[in-house]
N, C-alpha and C positions, 0 to 999 in steps of 0.2 A: 661696400666697396669691393672691387673685384680682386681676387687673390693675385691674379697676373699682374696687375697694376702695382701691387705693393711688391711682389718679387722683382719687377724691374727696376723698381725705385731703390730697393736695397742692393741690388746687384750693381747698379749704375755707380754707387758711390763706395762699394765695399773695398775694392782695390785702393781707392784714394785715400780713405780713412785709415787703412792699415799702414800705409807709407807715409803718412803725414808727419811733418817734424814738428818740433815745439817753438820754432821761430829763433832758436838761439844759434843758428849758424852752423858751419862744420867745425867740429872740436879738433883740438890739436893733438899731437901724439900723446899716447897713454902715459909715457913716461915723464911728460912735462906737466907742472902744476898749471891748472887753468883759473885764472882769476875770476872771481864772481862776475858774472854779466859779460864774460869775454865773448866776442864775436869776430871770428877770423875775417881779416880783411875790412873791418869797420873801425872807427874811432869813436869811443864813447865820450860824450860831451856832458857838460854840467847843466844844460838847459835844452829845451825842445829846439829842433832845427827846422823852422817853417820855410817851405819853399812854394813858390807859385809855379806851375806848370801851365804854360800858355801856348796855344796853336793858333797859327795864322791860316785862315781857310784858303786864301788865294794861292799862296806858295806851298801850304803844307808843313811849312816849318814849325817845329815844337821847340820851345825854349824852356829852360830852367832859370827862374829868377829868384835871387836870394834878396829879401827884403832889408836884411841888414846891411849887405855891401852894396846894394842896388846894381849887382852885376848879373848880367844875363848871358847864358850859354846855350847855344842850339844843340840839342841832343839827339834829334831825329828828324825825318821828313815823312809826312803821312798825306799822300795825294788825296784831295777832296776832303779834309778833315771836316767832320761834321758833328761829332759827339765826343764828349770827354767824361770820364768817371775815374774815382780812385777808391782804393781800400786803406788809404793811409800812408802807404809807401809806393805801391805800383799804380801806374796811370795807364788808363785803357782808352786810346785815341781812335775812334772809328773813322773810316774814309772810304774811298772808293773800292778798295780791293780787301776790305776786312778791318780787323782791329789790331793795332800795333800797341804791344804792351811795353811799358817803359819804366825801369826801375829808378826812381827819383833819388835813390841814395840817402834818403832821410826817414827815420822812423821812431816810433817808441814802443817800448816793451813795459807793460804794466804788470807788476807782480803783486798788486794788491795793497801791500804795506809800503812798497817803494817802487820807483819808476826809473827806467834806464833810457837814455837817449843816444841815438846814434846817427853817424854819417859815413857815407862811402862814396865811391865815384858813380855817377849816374851812367845808365847805360840802356840800350835797347835789348830787350830780352828775346823778343819773337812776335809772331803774329797768329791770329786766329781767325777763322771766317765769321762773318756776321757784324753788326754794328748795333749801337744804341744800347750797350750794356750798362746795367746799374749795379756795380760791385757792392757786395757786402761781405766782409771778411773777419777772420780771426787768425791767430798765429799759425793755424794748421791747415785752414781751408779759405779759399776765396771764392764764393759763388757768384757768377755772372747771370744776372736776370735781364731778360729782354721780352718783348712781345712774342717773339718766335721761339724762344728756347731758354733753358736754363743749364748752364755749364759750370759744374765744380771744377776748380783747379787746385793742385797741390802746391800750398804756399811754400813748402820747403824746396821744391823743384824750382819755383820761380826765383827764390833766393840763390839758388846754385846757377841761375841763368838759363833754365829751361823752361819751356811751356808744356806741361803735363796734364792735359785734360784726360779724364777717365771714361769719357763717354757722356752723352748728354742725358742729363736727369729727366726723366718724363714727368715733369710737374710744371704747374703754371707759375709757381715762385718758391724759392727756398733761401734760407740762410743757415749759418752756423750759430749755435747758441748752447753754451754750458755744456761742452764736451758731447753735443748732439747735434744732428742735422734736422731741421724743421722743414719739411715739405709740403706744399699745398698741392694735392692731387685730386682732380675733379671736385674741387670745393671743400675737401676734407684735409685737415691738418694732420700729417703723419709725424711721429716722433721716432727717428732713427738713431740707433746707437753709433758710437764711433767706429765699431767694427763692421757697420753696414746693416746690422740686423734691425728688423722691424720690432719697435718696442710697444707702441700703442698708437691709438688715434684719439685726439682730443674730441671732447663733446661739442665744442662751438665749431661751427664751419666757417669758412672763408671763400664765399663765392666771389669769382672775378677779382682775383688779387691784382692790386694796381700798384703796389710799392711795399718795400720791406726795410726795415732797419733794426739796429740793436741798441739799446740804452742801458744806463745802470739800473733801470727799474724793470727791464725784461725786453724781450724781443716784440716787435710791432709788425703786423701786416695791415695794410690799407685794403679793405675788402669792398665789396659792392655797397653795403649799407652801413659801413662804419669801420672803425679800427679794432683790431683784435690784438690784445696784450696778452702775451704768454710770458708766465713767470713761475718761479718756484726752483727747487733744486732736485731732490730725488723724484717728486712727483710734480709734474708741470700742470698748471691750470691756465685756462684761457678765459679771457673777460672781454666781452664786446662793449665798445663804446660808439653808439650810433652817431652818425653824422646829423648835424642841425639841418643841413639841406644839400643834397647832392653828394657826388663823391669827389674825391682829390684828382688832381691833374699834374702830372710831372714830378711826383714823388714827394717824399719828406725832405725838409731842409733844416739843419740844425747843427750846432757845435757837437762834433763827435762825442757820443757816449751820453750827453745830457738828456734829460727826460722831459723837455719842453720841445715840441715839434711844431714846425710850420708847414703850411701848404697852401696852394691855390686850389679853389674849387673850380668846377666846369663853367662857371659864369664869370671868372676872374676875381672873385673876392678872396679874401685871406681867412684862413682857418687856423686856429693854434689849438694843439692838444697837449693838455696838462695831464701827464700820466699819473701824478701824485694824486690829484683831484678826480682823476677818471672823467673828464669832461672836455668838450670842444668850446671854443669861443670864436666867434666871427668879429673880425676887426672891421672898423669903418674905413676901409682903405680900398678904393676902387681902381680898377685898370692897373693892378700890379703886374709887373713883368718879371720880378724876381723878389724871393722872400727868404728869411732865415731866422730861426731862433737862437738866441745866444747862450740861454741857460735858464735854469728855474727861477733865478732872481735877478734877472737881467733882462733887456729889452729884446723885443721882436723887431726884426728889420724888414722894411718894405720899400723897394724901388718901384716908383710908379712910371708910367709911359711919358710923363712930362719931364723925367729925369731928375726928380726930387727923391732923396732918400729920407724915410720916416722912420721914427722908433716909437714903439707902443709898450705900455705896460701890459704884460701878458695876463695879469691878475684882474685888471680892471678894463682894459680895452682902450684906456686913455691914450691919446697921442701925447708923447713926452718931447719930441724935438723933430725938426726937419732942417734939411740942408739941400740946396740946389746944386746938383752935380753937373749934369749935361743933359743934352736932348737925345732921347733914345730913338734911333732909326728902327723903322719898322722891320727891316731885316736883321737887325742886330740881336745877339743873344746874351744879354748881360747876365751876370751872376753875382751872388754875395757870398764869399767865402768867409768863414768865421773861425778864429782860434781863440785862445785864452784871454787875449789882449786887444786884438785889433780885428777889423773887418776889411775886406778888399772888395772893390766893386771895379770890374773891367768896362772900359768905355772903347769899343771897337772904332767908332768914327773918330774919336779924338785921340787914338793911338796912346791911350794912357790908363793907368791903373790908380784908383784912389785908395789910399790907406786911411781908415776911419776909426777914431776912438769912440767906440759905441758906448763907453761908460762915462763919457764926458760930453753929454749932449751932442753927439755926432760930430765932434771936432774933427776937421780935416787935418790929420796929422802931416800928411806928405801926398804929393802927386808925383807918380812916376811917369815921366814922359818915355815913350818907347820908339824905336826906329822900326816897329812892325806892328801889325794890327792884331790887338788881343781878342780875337773872336770867341775862343774857348779857353776857360780857365778853370783849375782846381787847384786846392791847396793840400800839400803833403806834410808829412813830419809828425803825424799823430797815429 
């Protein structure tokens, strides 16, 4: 590995990591008692505040939809909206003039032994150049990965309503993990400290990284020949899990944090990665247009091009249930968003979103009829 590349990678994140916040918001005055979990400008709630952020391509209108109240509010306009991603709170909508960053106003703070849930007013934070970003974040850093660049953002600055990139990280993919930054540079995985210093280089390579995510069992990169699972605390280790056939396309899809991952391969089949067992399973589900894993002990969901939603047992590959939802148009971009209790499937042609109880044989719990076209959709609050 060239020393110059290492220096650039470390320098690019040094200022960012030194200024990152803990995600606790701006503290109150020193002479005032601060309740545990207090976040200025936010309301703490007793349960997760899930929201669907939905963009209409033709008008660029971005709506915040509350599944509990079934109320929708337009929060931004992004001309030529064509991509959407989220780090759990902030949403990144790519369009004709770059990517608009929107604070959905709902998020979760996990302290390990307990969890805090918050809500605040949604708002537009700002814009950056480029589109097609796949965000991977933690309370201090959100890394935006795309085919063209890797951009780390200061999460604390985003919480304060400012977009503060610290320069492009010269890597093919990166993510924040366990107080470190993992960056794939020329096929090698570098471990950087939170102060931006180069710590080590992992023995296992990751040529041509295609996706990245973080789970409770470790960080995962999708590489050319398989997945690379990185885990550990003081000493990180990497373990390769080769693909059964071909690579993944379109990234990993799963309930945030869980260690069962779903993806489509390059031939349109569905692959499931069980991180506990360190193995892939190919599902008998052809012509998949959207997939998502819901957890280690719950189904993998597959939407096929005929408009049917299927659930599969991730351990055996057996089909568990099927429900006809809609006809998927060739130009549509449906997605499956999953939280702890429900799955949501957008139907752009039908101006609707379907709420599915995936633990109850894909029971259709509700159909949300919208007065706009839900072309792009992500779920926030995690």
